[in-house]
Phi, psi and omega in degrees: 000141181271342180075021181284148176271339184214149176232143178239145178215147177221135174213157178160197182241110180266352177103180019273351181231166176304155178226121180051038178081002181265132183291148174300135180097355177279118186223136172252136174238146181219147175231127177245122181248180181295148176068024179077017179280083188249156180215138175234158180212127175262130180233149174239100188257151178251168177110186179277179184305313181297318181294317179300316180295320179296311183294322178298316179295314178300319183294316181291324176293326176293324175301316178295315179303314180295320178298317179294323179291333178301335180291341178061024177086358181277154177294134179225157172277120183075254177254000000 
């Protein structure tokens, strides 16, 4: 066990072609927090492979940023 309080995950099809019938730009992002406090997000992104990967990464990090901001600066267990 790594002892992490939160986990982030990203999967999808960045291209250059469809994969198993899934369109290029289809991306799932997920955040797993303590106590089963989980969130998922389906995105349909445009652009080339590099752009899709960049936006997917920025999006999952933004999910984490928003979750951390929900705490309003108060001490929390985990998040």
